[in-house]
C-alpha positions in Angstrom: 94.3 79.6 147.8 93.2 76.5 149.7 95.8 73.5 150.7 95.1 71.7 147.2 95.3 74.9 145.1 98.7 75.5 146.8 99.8 70.9 146.5 99.1 72.2 142.7 101.5 74.4 142.7 103.8 72.2 144.9 104.1 69.8 143.0 104.2 71.0 139.5 107.3 73.0 140.8 109.1 69.8 142.0 108.1 68.1 138.9 110.4 70.5 137.1 113.2 70.4 139.7 113.2 66.2 139.0 113.6 66.7 135.2 116.3 69.1 135.8 117.8 66.3 138.1 116.4 63.2 136.0 120.1 61.6 135.6 120.7 61.4 139.1 117.0 60.8 140.6 116.1 57.9 138.2 119.9 56.8 138.1 120.2 53.5 136.1 116.2 53.3 135.3 117.2 56.1 132.7 118.6 53.6 130.3 120.2 56.2 128.1 116.8 57.7 127.2 114.9 61.5 128.4 112.6 61.7 131.0 109.4 64.1 130.8 107.6 65.0 133.7 104.2 66.1 134.6 102.2 66.6 138.0 98.5 65.5 138.3 95.5 63.6 140.4 95.4 59.8 140.3 92.7 58.5 138.0 91.6 56.4 140.4 89.8 56.3 143.8 91.5 53.9 145.5 92.7 54.7 149.2 94.8 55.8 150.5 94.7 58.9 148.5 97.8 61.4 147.9 97.2 64.8 147.5 99.1 64.5 143.7 100.9 63.0 141.3 103.9 63.1 139.5 104.1 61.0 137.0 107.6 60.3 134.7 107.6 58.5 131.3 110.6 57.9 129.0 111.7 58.4 125.7 112.6 55.0 125.3 109.2 52.7 125.4 110.7 49.6 127.0 111.1 51.5 130.3 107.8 51.8 132.3 106.2 55.0 133.7 107.6 56.0 137.1 104.5 57.4 139.3 105.2 59.5 142.6 102.9 60.2 144.6 102.9 63.9 146.5 101.6 64.7 150.0 101.7 68.4 151.0 101.5 70.1 154.4 100.8 73.7 155.8 101.5 75.6 158.2 98.5 76.0 160.3 98.0 71.8 160.2 100.6 72.1 162.9 104.1 69.4 163.6 101.8 67.0 164.0 101.3 67.1 160.3 104.8 65.6 160.0 104.6 62.3 160.8 101.1 62.2 159.1 103.0 62.9 156.1 105.9 60.2 156.9 103.0 57.3 157.2 101.0 58.6 154.5 103.9 58.2 152.3 105.0 55.1 153.1 101.4 54.1 152.7 101.5 55.7 149.2 104.8 53.2 148.3 102.5 50.3 149.3 99.7 50.7 147.4 101.6 50.4 144.6 103.2 54.2 144.2 107.0 53.9 143.3 108.2 56.7 145.0 107.1 59.3 146.9 107.4 63.1 148.0 106.7 65.4 151.5 106.7 68.6 151.3 106.0 70.7 154.4 107.3 74.0 155.7 110.6 75.1 156.8 109.6 75.6 159.7 107.2 75.9 162.6 106.5 78.3 165.4 107.4 75.2 167.5 110.2 73.3 165.6 112.9 74.8 163.4 113.7 72.5 161.3 110.9 69.6 160.4 112.9 69.2 157.6 115.6 68.2 159.2 113.9 65.9 162.1 112.2 63.9 158.6 115.4 63.1 156.9 117.0 61.3 160.2 113.9 59.6 160.8 113.5 57.6 157.5 117.5 57.7 157.4 117.4 55.9 161.0 114.2 53.8 160.2 113.9 53.3 156.2 117.2 54.3 154.8 116.3 52.4 151.6 112.8 54.2 151.3 112.1 55.6 147.7 110.8 58.9 149.9 112.2 61.6 149.0 111.8 65.6 151.1 111.5 69.2 150.4 110.4 72.3 152.9 109.3 75.2 151.4 109.2 79.0 152.4 106.2 80.9 152.7 105.1 80.8 148.2 104.4 83.7 146.1 101.2 83.6 145.2 100.7 86.6 142.9 103.9 84.8 141.4 103.6 83.3 137.6 105.5 79.6 139.6 104.3 80.5 143.5 107.0 78.0 144.7 110.0 79.2 142.2 113.3 79.5 144.8 111.1 78.7 147.5 111.6 75.0 147.7 114.2 72.9 149.7 115.2 69.5 149.2 116.0 67.7 151.6 116.4 64.5 151.2 117.1 63.4 147.7 117.0 59.3 146.1 118.7 57.5 143.2 115.4 55.8 142.6 117.3 53.0 141.3 118.9 52.2 144.4 115.9 52.7 146.8 114.3 49.7 148.1 110.3 49.6 147.2 108.3 47.9 150.0 105.1 47.0 148.3 102.6 44.1 149.7 101.7 41.4 148.2 98.6 42.4 147.5 99.3 45.9 145.5 99.1 46.6 142.0 99.9 48.9 139.6 98.1 52.5 139.6 94.9 52.8 137.1 93.3 55.5 136.2 94.9 57.9 133.6 96.7 61.7 135.1 96.6 63.9 132.9 96.2 67.3 134.6 96.7 69.2 138.0 92.5 70.0 137.6 89.8 67.5 137.5 89.3 65.4 134.5 86.3 66.5 132.5 85.4 66.1 129.0 83.6 67.6 126.4 80.3 65.3 125.4 80.1 64.2 128.2 80.8 67.0 131.2 77.7 68.0 131.2 76.6 69.2 134.6 72.9 67.1 133.7 74.9 64.2 133.3 76.9 65.0 136.8 73.1 65.1 138.7 71.9 62.0 137.5 75.1 60.5 138.0 75.0 61.8 141.9 71.3 61.3 142.0 71.2 58.0 141.3 73.8 57.5 143.9 71.4 59.0 146.2 68.4 56.4 145.1 70.8 53.2 145.4 71.8 54.3 148.8 68.3 55.0 149.3 66.4 51.3 147.8 69.0 49.2 146.6 69.5 48.1 143.3 66.8 45.6 141.3 68.6 44.7 138.1 65.4 42.6 137.0 64.0 46.1 136.1 66.4 46.3 133.1 65.0 44.6 130.0 67.0 44.2 126.7 65.4 43.3 123.1 66.2 39.4 122.5 68.8 40.5 119.8 70.6 42.5 122.1 70.9 39.4 124.5 71.1 37.2 121.7 74.3 39.7 120.6 76.0 39.6 124.0 75.8 35.6 124.3 77.7 35.5 120.9 80.3 37.7 122.3 80.2 36.0 126.1 78.0 33.0 126.5 78.5 33.1 130.2 78.1 37.1 130.1 74.7 38.5 131.8 73.7 41.5 129.5 73.0 43.9 132.3 77.0 43.9 133.4 78.2 43.6 130.0 76.0 46.1 128.4 77.3 48.5 130.8 80.7 47.5 131.2 80.4 46.6 135.3 82.3 43.8 136.9 80.5 43.9 140.3 78.6 45.8 143.1 80.0 48.5 144.9 78.7 51.8 144.7 80.2 53.0 141.6 78.6 50.0 140.0 75.4 50.3 140.6 74.7 54.0 140.3 76.4 53.4 136.9 73.9 50.5 135.5 71.2 52.9 137.2 72.2 55.9 135.2 73.2 54.0 131.9 70.1 52.4 131.4 67.6 55.0 132.8 69.1 58.0 131.0 71.4 56.7 128.4 70.9 53.5 126.7 67.6 53.0 128.0 64.3 51.1 125.9 63.8 53.8 123.2 67.3 54.6 122.3 68.4 51.1 122.4 66.9 49.6 118.8 69.6 50.4 116.1 67.1 51.2 113.4 62.9 51.7 112.6 62.1 50.5 109.5 63.6 47.8 107.6 62.1 48.9 103.9 65.1 50.2 103.5 66.7 50.3 107.1 66.5 53.7 109.3 68.3 55.1 112.2 66.3 55.2 115.0 67.5 58.7 116.3 66.1 58.7 119.9 68.0 61.0 122.1 69.5 60.5 125.5 67.8 61.4 128.4 70.5 64.1 129.1 69.8 67.6 128.9 73.4 69.1 127.5 71.6 73.2 128.5 68.3 74.3 129.8 66.3 72.4 126.2 68.4 70.2 123.9 69.2 66.9 125.0 72.4 64.8 124.4 72.7 62.1 121.2 74.3 58.9 121.9 75.1 56.4 119.1 73.4 58.5 116.3 73.0 61.9 115.1 76.3 61.8 112.8 76.7 60.4 109.9 79.8 58.4 111.5 78.1 57.2 114.0 77.5 53.8 115.0 74.2 53.3 113.9 74.2 55.7 110.9 77.6 53.4 109.3 75.1 50.0 110.4 72.2 51.1 108.8 74.4 52.1 105.6 75.8 48.5 105.5 72.4 47.2 105.8 71.1 48.7 103.4 74.1 48.6 100.9 76.6 45.7 101.8 75.7 42.5 100.3 76.0 39.4 103.2 75.9 42.3 106.0 73.1 40.6 108.7 71.0 41.3 110.8 73.6 39.7 113.7 76.5 41.0 112.1 75.1 44.5 113.3 73.9 43.9 116.5 77.5 42.2 117.2 78.6 46.0 116.2 76.2 47.6 118.0 77.3 46.2 121.1 80.8 45.8 120.9 80.1 49.9 120.3 78.2 49.8 123.4 80.4 48.4 125.9 83.1 50.5 124.6 81.0 54.0 125.0 80.0 52.9 128.7 83.7 52.3 130.2 84.6 56.0 128.3 81.4 57.6 130.1 81.8 56.0 133.2 85.0 56.9 133.5 85.0 60.3 132.8 81.6 61.0 134.9 82.7 59.1 138.1 85.7 60.8 138.0 85.3 63.7 137.4 82.6 64.3 140.2 85.5 62.4 142.6 87.3 65.3 141.5 85.5 68.3 141.3 84.5 66.7 145.8 80.6 65.3 145.3 81.7 62.1 145.1 83.8 60.2 148.0 86.6 57.4 147.3 84.0 55.4 148.4 81.6 56.5 145.6 79.2 57.6 148.5 77.9 61.7 148.0 79.9 63.8 149.9 78.2 66.5 151.8 78.6 68.9 148.9 77.1 65.8 146.5 73.9 66.1 148.4 73.8 69.8 148.0 74.1 69.3 145.1 71.5 66.8 144.6 69.2 68.3 147.0 69.6 71.5 145.1 69.3 70.4 141.5 65.6 68.3 143.1 64.0 71.3 145.0 64.9 73.2 141.0 62.6 70.4 139.8 65.8 68.3 138.6 67.4 71.1 136.7 70.9 71.1 137.3 71.0 74.4 135.1 69.1 76.3 137.3 71.0 78.8 139.8 71.6 77.4 143.0 72.9 74.2 141.6 74.9 76.1 139.3 76.6 78.0 141.9 77.0 74.8 144.0 78.9 72.9 140.8 80.5 76.1 139.9 81.8 76.3 144.0 83.3 73.3 144.0 84.4 73.0 140.3 86.8 76.2 141.2 87.8 75.1 144.8 88.0 71.6 144.6 88.4 70.8 141.1 91.4 73.2 140.9 90.1 75.0 137.9 91.0 77.7 140.0 94.4 77.5 139.3 94.0 76.8 135.9 92.3 80.4 135.3 94.9 82.0 137.7 97.8 80.2 135.8 96.5 81.5 132.9 95.7 84.7 133.1 98.8 85.9 134.7 100.7 84.4 132.4 98.7 86.2 129.6 98.9 89.6 131.5 103.0 89.2 131.7 102.9 88.8 127.6 100.4 90.9 126.6 101.9 93.7 128.9 105.0 93.3 126.9 102.7 93.4 123.5 99.3 94.6 123.3 98.7 92.4 120.0 100.3 89.7 120.6 98.1 86.8 118.7 96.2 89.6 116.6 96.2 89.8 113.1 94.8 92.7 110.9 92.6 91.8 108.4 91.5 93.2 104.9 89.4 96.2 106.0 91.3 97.1 109.4 89.5 93.7 110.9 90.8 92.4 114.0 91.2 89.2 114.4 92.7 87.8 117.7 94.5 84.4 116.7 92.9 81.7 119.2 94.6 78.9 118.4 98.3 80.1 118.5 97.5 81.6 121.8 96.3 78.0 122.8 99.3 77.0 121.8 101.3 78.9 123.9 99.3 78.8 127.1 99.9 74.4 126.0 103.3 75.0 125.9 103.8 76.9 129.3 101.4 74.1 131.1 103.1 71.3 129.7 106.9 72.4 129.3 107.7 74.8 131.6 104.7 74.1 134.7 104.1 70.2 133.7 101.0 70.9 135.0 99.2 69.4 131.9 100.1 66.3 130.4 99.7 65.7 125.7 96.5 62.9 125.6 96.8 60.3 123.2 95.5 61.3 118.7 92.1 60.7 118.2 89.7 61.0 115.6 91.9 60.7 112.9 94.6 63.6 114.7 95.5 65.4 117.6 92.8 66.9 120.3 93.3 70.9 120.1 94.9 71.9 123.4 92.0 72.6 126.2 89.9 71.5 124.3 87.8 69.5 127.3 88.6 72.8 130.0 87.3 75.5 127.1 84.1 73.6 127.2 83.7 72.9 130.8 84.4 76.6 131.9 82.1 77.8 129.3 79.8 76.1 130.3 80.2 77.1 134.4 80.1 80.7 132.7 83.8 81.3 134.2 84.3 81.9 130.2 82.5 83.8 128.0 80.6 82.3 125.2 80.3 84.8 123.2 83.9 86.3 123.4 86.3 83.5 124.9 89.3 85.4 124.2 90.0 88.8 123.4 92.6 91.4 121.9 95.4 92.2 124.8 93.9 89.8 127.2 93.8 86.2 125.8 91.4 83.8 127.6 88.4 86.4 128.6 87.5 84.9 132.5 84.6 86.2 133.9 86.4 87.3 137.1 83.5 89.2 138.8 81.8 85.4 138.5 84.9 83.9 140.1 85.5 85.3 142.3 81.6 84.9 143.5 81.6 81.3 143.2 85.0 81.5 145.8 82.5 83.6 148.8 80.2 81.0 147.8 81.9 78.2 148.5 83.4 79.7 152.0 79.3 79.5 153.3 78.6 76.0 150.9 
């Protein structure tokens, strides 16, 4: 496995270690509550970027979250990586992290005890710095927990007694941290959505932005002005606030492929009012297009049209006001998922520009007739999702724990129905995996309630992995196996990445 995957396993193991000694690590910050730790990735792309993030939440709502940056060095990075790690750990504190953890090899060919060296440097120059140091023996990547019993803490801290060095300009970290692997969401993380965003970056980088081309119906403009008299409708409806590359790219993709001119109207006719059910231009597969704001009884257009037809006194102005509010909210939600996902799978860099992989992906899609579902673009997306997006960690970990469990009882999570019909209890199995990833490995953080109930375990991951073909669409789970992974495709994608 690569650097990022090893870092993921190491950070999750250290999260478990810190949770086990939470009382001493957090000191008086605990305030009588209990801590729950999870290892993940920062949701923003603000430099400097850590290899990982360990987030601690206290059971008492009044106690603030603690965000700990994680920096991991491999032996092949050499002893100069020690000094790099030191500088990075302090830069993360200045950025806004509450603490940082350095994790380096136990020894190098040219240095027998780098951990003690790092500890001495910190103790001599910044003894109150909230920086913890761990060394590791070579991990066993075939184990369910590769770094279990491989880590040694050589510099521990009581966070409540340290001094956090932050510049006046530092601020709280932004973005939601939830998983070790890249952030995806069902209904949003489509290959075509990824392609069109990346293509918009390529276009904006080449020809710039012309906001005068974004023209909206007078009803929309009036509703925006009622919400904010000073707002620019283009900025308001796309929920963008500046002119960064990511702002410009998002406006381009939002108004060309999502909130485009024929989709914008709420209704078609008025006697009675009828829903304008035009789709987006985003393809959810090789044939069908994504619906947005319509297509379901509880969608915003359906609800508004029902009110216009059946509620006396509900005006068209009120309808457009409600609609604009929803458009603005969804623009933010979609952007947050898509651009952070693209960064985390390595197609965008921290400045919102295309990486080399991003250009290769866009060019492959365009060469295939703007079809991201053709072979070459899908091969690229699979490869970066595994290697850079760290879905290999999810797949291998799920496999290793499942193999261990089913070797003891082949028919675990299996029920025999009337007529000897065999039924695998996939929901029970996923809840078991959820407990492994959440409570044992600290790689997965519970999401908040949505749509009236708690999200199902790995709801987004399962959708995305099926879309990429890593989990079989027709038979996602198997008796005696659990998650039904297409291992030949996984290995093929890892090899493809090496030549990408």
